[in-house]
N, CA, C and O atoms as a DFTB+ gen file, in Angstrom:
364 C
 N C O
     1  1     170.342      50.827     121.910
     2  2     170.610      52.076     122.016
     3  2     172.128      52.341     121.986
     4  3     172.789      51.491     122.584
     5  1     172.737      53.234     121.476
     6  2     174.027      53.376     121.218
     7  2     174.352      54.694     122.361
     8  3     174.067      55.888     122.256
     9  1     174.942      54.076     123.287
    10  2     175.720      55.291     124.061
    11  2     177.133      55.569     123.757
    12  3     177.982      54.729     123.458
    13  1     177.304      56.933     123.876
    14  2     178.348      57.556     123.271
    15  2     179.081      58.647     124.294
    16  3     178.389      59.657     124.422
    17  1     180.023      58.668     124.866
    18  2     180.685      59.849     125.507
    19  2     182.342      60.275     124.791
    20  3     183.204      59.554     124.287
    21  1     182.294      61.489     124.984
    22  2     183.651      61.906     124.517
    23  2     184.323      62.487     125.684
    24  3     183.653      63.298     126.324
    25  1     185.516      62.234     126.091
    26  2     186.006      62.819     127.299
    27  2     187.444      63.528     126.586
    28  3     187.981      63.050     125.587
    29  1     187.846      64.523     127.173
    30  2     188.874      65.246     126.514
    31  2     189.897      65.681     127.932
    32  3     189.516      65.709     129.102
    33  1     190.892      65.908     127.559
    34  2     192.041      66.276     128.569
    35  2     192.695      67.325     127.998
    36  3     192.821      67.438     126.779
    37  1     193.150      68.156     128.854
    38  2     194.160      69.214     128.596
    39  2     195.760      68.597     128.412
    40  3     196.430      68.090     129.312
    41  1     196.134      68.776     127.099
    42  2     197.441      68.070     126.659
    43  2     196.891      66.544     126.589
    44  3     195.683      66.348     126.460
    45  1     197.740      65.556     126.671
    46  2     197.505      64.363     125.572
    47  2     196.617      63.301     126.825
    48  3     196.479      63.402     128.044
    49  1     196.298      62.623     126.135
    50  2     195.215      61.554     126.713
    51  2     196.063      60.445     127.618
    52  3     197.265      60.291     127.400
    53  1     195.443      59.756     128.545
    54  2     196.431      59.104     129.251
    55  2     196.587      57.644     128.388
    56  3     195.777      57.396     127.495
    57  1     197.490      56.865     128.659
    58  2     197.699      55.655     127.961
    59  2     196.640      54.745     128.331
    60  3     196.043      54.846     129.403
    61  1     196.379      53.802     127.414
    62  2     195.311      52.589     127.742
    63  2     195.849      51.750     128.740
    64  3     195.027      51.222     129.488
    65  1     197.348      51.448     128.965
    66  2     197.533      50.907     129.890
    67  2     197.341      51.345     131.313
    68  3     197.020      50.567     132.212
    69  1     197.592      52.861     131.500
    70  2     196.839      53.337     132.786
    71  2     195.603      53.285     132.786
    72  3     195.121      52.954     133.869
    73  1     194.790      53.519     131.850
    74  2     193.148      53.477     132.264
    75  2     193.005      51.928     132.226
    76  3     191.897      51.782     132.743
    77  1     193.384      50.902     131.975
    78  2     193.178      49.689     132.233
    79  2     193.700      49.365     133.747
    80  3     193.008      48.625     134.446
    81  1     194.848      49.884     134.230
    82  2     195.016      49.619     135.554
    83  2     194.253      50.218     136.633
    84  3     193.965      49.647     137.685
    85  1     193.859      51.731     136.216
    86  2     192.745      52.329     137.014
    87  2     191.602      51.681     137.126
    88  3     190.930      51.889     138.136
    89  1     191.169      50.838     136.207
    90  2     189.808      50.811     136.221
    91  2     190.075      49.223     137.009
    92  3     189.115      48.717     137.590
    93  1     191.158      48.636     136.991
    94  2     191.253      47.401     137.351
    95  2     191.234      47.622     139.050
    96  3     190.701      46.849     139.846
    97  1     191.923      48.821     139.372
    98  2     191.752      49.132     140.749
    99  2     190.568      49.527     141.342
   100  3     190.288      49.229     142.503
   101  1     189.858      50.177     140.620
   102  2     188.332      50.427     140.864
   103  2     187.253      49.372     141.027
   104  3     186.303      49.367     141.810
   105  1     187.602      48.502     140.133
   106  2     186.498      47.417     139.807
   107  2     187.142      45.747     140.212
   108  3     186.454      44.778     140.532
   109  1     188.262      45.785     140.113
   110  2     188.877      44.413     140.317
   111  2     188.647      43.739     138.878
   112  3     189.029      42.569     138.854
   113  1     188.202      44.131     137.888
   114  2     188.360      43.569     136.713
   115  2     189.700      43.765     135.821
   116  3     190.204      44.885     135.745
   117  1     190.079      43.022     135.370
   118  2     191.537      42.860     134.438
   119  2     191.049      43.108     132.992
   120  3     191.160      42.221     132.145
   121  1     190.532      44.260     132.723
   122  2     190.226      44.479     131.350
   123  2     190.859      44.241     130.411
   124  3     192.041      44.535     130.589
   125  1     190.545      43.642     128.997
   126  2     191.383      43.404     127.858
   127  2     190.806      44.603     126.935
   128  3     189.639      44.995     126.930
   129  1     191.950      45.134     126.104
   130  2     192.150      46.056     125.219
   131  2     192.350      45.261     123.894
   132  3     193.374      44.592     123.748
   133  1     191.363      45.320     122.894
   134  2     191.772      44.905     121.519
   135  2     192.293      46.002     120.478
   136  3     191.569      46.598     119.681
   137  1     193.703      46.170     120.625
   138  2     193.742      47.505     119.983
   139  2     193.633      47.636     118.522
   140  3     193.710      48.716     117.934
   141  1     193.406      46.224     117.825
   142  2     193.120      46.419     116.426
   143  2     192.003      46.517     115.864
   144  3     191.782      46.524     114.653
   145  1     190.972      46.629     117.061
   146  2     189.324      46.875     117.083
   147  2     188.989      47.874     117.974
   148  3     187.788      48.075     118.153
   149  1     189.978      48.692     118.704
   150  2     189.730      49.842     119.567
   151  2     188.577      49.276     120.588
   152  3     187.690      50.021     121.004
   153  1     188.664      47.931     120.945
   154  2     187.790      47.635     121.946
   155  2     188.309      47.077     123.235
   156  3     189.269      46.322     123.383
   157  1     187.292      47.715     124.389
   158  2     187.854      47.258     125.695
   159  2     186.790      46.564     126.371
   160  3     185.736      47.055     126.776
   161  1     187.278      45.060     126.470
   162  2     186.323      43.943     127.226
   163  2     186.297      43.630     128.582
   164  3     187.316      43.785     129.255
   165  1     185.276      43.214     129.066
   166  2     185.280      42.719     130.682
   167  2     185.227      41.307     130.349
   168  3     184.255      40.759     129.831
   169  1     186.641      40.577     130.765
   170  2     186.681      39.177     130.454
   171  2     185.667      38.371     131.450
   172  3     185.555      37.179     131.162
   173  1     185.055      38.736     132.357
   174  2     184.122      38.352     133.037
   175  2     182.715      38.067     132.273
   176  3     182.053      37.049     132.475
   177  1     182.414      38.905     131.539
   178  2     181.234      38.987     131.014
   179  2     181.506      39.230     129.365
   180  3     182.028      40.314     129.103
   181  1     181.219      38.367     128.258
   182  2     181.936      38.282     126.984
   183  2     180.684      39.652     126.495
   184  3     181.063      40.455     125.643
   185  1     179.696      39.759     126.907
   186  2     178.698      40.761     125.949
   187  2     179.283      42.024     126.467
   188  3     178.892      42.988     125.809
   189  1     180.073      42.323     127.410
   190  2     180.475      43.679     128.326
   191  2     181.572      44.468     127.410
   192  3     182.610      44.793     127.987
   193  1     181.447      44.763     126.195
   194  2     182.381      45.280     125.457
   195  2     181.979      46.471     124.944
   196  3     180.778      46.718     124.842
   197  1     183.019      47.432     124.523
   198  2     182.775      48.556     123.965
   199  2     183.917      49.406     123.428
   200  3     185.037      49.412     123.938
   201  1     183.555      50.138     122.343
   202  2     184.643      50.929     121.756
   203  2     185.411      51.944     122.660
   204  3     184.693      52.650     123.369
   205  1     186.705      52.118     122.742
   206  2     187.477      53.292     123.155
   207  2     188.394      53.686     122.631
   208  3     189.457      53.243     123.064
   209  1     188.445      54.411     121.789
   210  2     189.457      55.252     120.853
   211  2     189.874      56.663     120.683
   212  3     189.055      57.425     121.195
   213  1     190.688      57.144     120.236
   214  2     191.328      58.370     120.283
   215  2     190.172      59.247     119.364
   216  3     189.523      58.722     118.459
   217  1     190.050      60.605     119.751
   218  2     189.439      61.298     118.816
   219  2     190.287      62.411     118.832
   220  3     190.291      63.072     119.870
   221  1     191.021      62.768     117.888
   222  2     191.939      63.914     117.671
   223  2     193.192      63.597     119.005
   224  3     193.480      62.527     119.541
   225  1     193.752      65.000     119.246
   226  2     195.078      64.402     120.062
   227  2     194.762      64.562     121.485
   228  3     195.629      64.232     122.295
   229  1     193.517      65.073     121.949
   230  2     193.356      65.045     123.480
   231  2     192.049      64.618     123.831
   232  3     191.597      64.776     124.965
   233  1     191.415      64.073     122.887
   234  2     190.089      63.369     123.251
   235  2     189.900      61.861     123.099
   236  3     190.515      61.299     122.192
   237  1     189.041      61.101     123.969
   238  2     188.856      59.558     123.862
   239  2     187.200      59.444     123.821
   240  3     186.414      59.937     124.630
   241  1     186.904      58.663     122.666
   242  2     185.483      58.404     122.803
   243  2     185.177      56.945     123.347
   244  3     185.853      55.981     122.989
   245  1     184.190      56.850     124.174
   246  2     183.581      55.581     124.636
   247  2     182.207      55.349     123.889
   248  3     181.256      56.113     124.054
   249  1     182.167      54.326     123.119
   250  2     180.815      54.002     122.502
   251  2     180.436      52.706     122.736
   252  3     181.293      51.842     122.548
   253  1     179.318      52.369     123.112
   254  2     178.495      51.201     123.242
   255  2     177.010      50.969     122.814
   256  3     176.060      51.702     123.092
   257  1     176.983      49.729     122.032
   258  2     175.908      49.671     121.302
   259  2     174.744      48.728     122.172
   260  3     173.985      47.976     121.561
   261  1     174.704      48.854     123.539
   262  2     173.928      48.211     124.171
   263  2     173.649      49.288     125.341
   264  3     173.669      50.518     125.296
   265  1     173.333      48.232     126.605
   266  2     172.902      48.698     127.787
   267  2     174.187      49.669     128.360
   268  3     175.326      49.329     128.042
   269  1     174.013      50.728     129.101
   270  2     175.260      51.314     129.647
   271  2     175.417      50.362     130.796
   272  3     174.461      50.111     131.529
   273  1     176.567      49.842     130.963
   274  2     177.013      48.717     132.326
   275  2     177.606      49.707     132.976
   276  3     177.940      50.859     132.697
   277  1     177.694      48.680     134.349
   278  2     178.801      49.157     135.351
   279  2     180.066      49.377     134.856
   280  3     180.681      50.380     135.219
   281  1     180.586      48.532     134.020
   282  2     182.041      48.507     133.570
   283  2     182.219      49.692     132.678
   284  3     183.145      50.466     132.921
   285  1     181.350      49.924     131.577
   286  2     181.227      51.014     130.943
   287  2     181.384      52.458     131.921
   288  3     182.296      53.272     131.772
   289  1     180.618      52.536     132.631
   290  2     180.670      53.601     133.558
   291  2     181.665      53.889     134.458
   292  3     181.959      55.046     134.759
   293  1     182.389      52.580     135.063
   294  2     183.593      52.740     135.604
   295  2     184.732      53.232     135.016
   296  3     185.513      54.016     135.555
   297  1     184.834      52.741     133.829
   298  2     185.790      53.149     132.529
   299  2     185.379      54.633     132.464
   300  3     186.294      55.457     132.481
   301  1     184.332      54.989     132.404
   302  2     183.988      56.798     132.083
   303  2     184.505      57.419     133.478
   304  3     185.392      58.268     133.394
   305  1     184.087      57.111     134.586
   306  2     184.634      57.730     135.795
   307  2     186.122      57.603     136.131
   308  3     186.732      58.531     136.661
   309  1     186.644      56.536     135.841
   310  2     188.119      56.597     135.820
   311  2     188.888      57.680     134.923
   312  3     189.933      58.211     135.301
   313  1     188.233      57.971     133.631
   314  2     188.660      58.789     132.759
   315  2     188.565      60.166     133.560
   316  3     189.564      60.880     133.646
   317  1     187.587      60.461     134.031
   318  2     187.031      61.738     134.607
   319  2     188.154      62.050     135.792
   320  3     188.632      63.177     135.923
   321  1     188.508      60.969     136.611
   322  2     189.404      60.970     137.598
   323  2     191.058      61.351     137.177
   324  3     191.869      61.989     137.849
   325  1     191.213      60.815     136.024
   326  2     192.425      61.021     135.438
   327  2     192.764      62.268     134.820
   328  3     193.890      62.491     134.375
   329  1     191.501      63.355     134.769
   330  2     191.805      64.655     134.474
   331  2     190.726      65.031     133.311
   332  3     190.381      66.148     132.926
   333  1     190.339      63.849     132.909
   334  2     189.175      64.351     131.781
   335  2     187.971      64.980     131.986
   336  3     187.366      65.016     133.058
   337  1     187.567      65.567     130.759
   338  2     186.128      66.329     130.992
   339  2     185.103      66.290     129.932
   340  3     185.503      66.471     128.782
   341  1     183.656      66.051     130.162
   342  2     183.081      65.725     129.099
   343  2     183.079      66.922     128.117
   344  3     182.731      68.062     128.426
   345  1     183.602      66.443     126.637
   346  2     182.771      67.319     125.654
   347  2     181.629      67.441     125.194
   348  3     181.059      68.530     125.126
   349  1     181.101      66.283     124.790
   350  2     179.735      66.178     124.160
   351  2     179.205      64.984     125.250
   352  3     179.970      64.238     125.861
   353  1     178.138      64.976     125.326
   354  2     177.260      64.033     125.953
   355  2     176.042      63.711     125.178
   356  3     175.074      64.443     125.384
   357  1     175.902      62.646     124.235
   358  2     174.705      62.387     123.464
   359  2     174.500      60.692     123.449
   360  3     175.410      59.862     123.459
   361  1     173.116      60.442     123.425
   362  2     172.765      59.154     123.192
   363  2     172.057      58.920     122.246
   364  3     171.717      57.762     122.002
């Protein structure tokens, strides 16, 4: 199953570095972002990887081709804490 969440912001989106730092504070995971492939990876679990990329100027899209992991949910909640809101919610 593919999980996809679009999170939008009033104004510009937070930087990837800000997102990674907040995810680290929340989870203790030092996430890796592969910008050339738009992937956010959990270095503690090689299968825990999902897409994170811009959708327009003020939205980010998270997309995962497997189970919705704790790392995926922690990143989603981090974006909401940073002022984001759901634009679309679909599976």
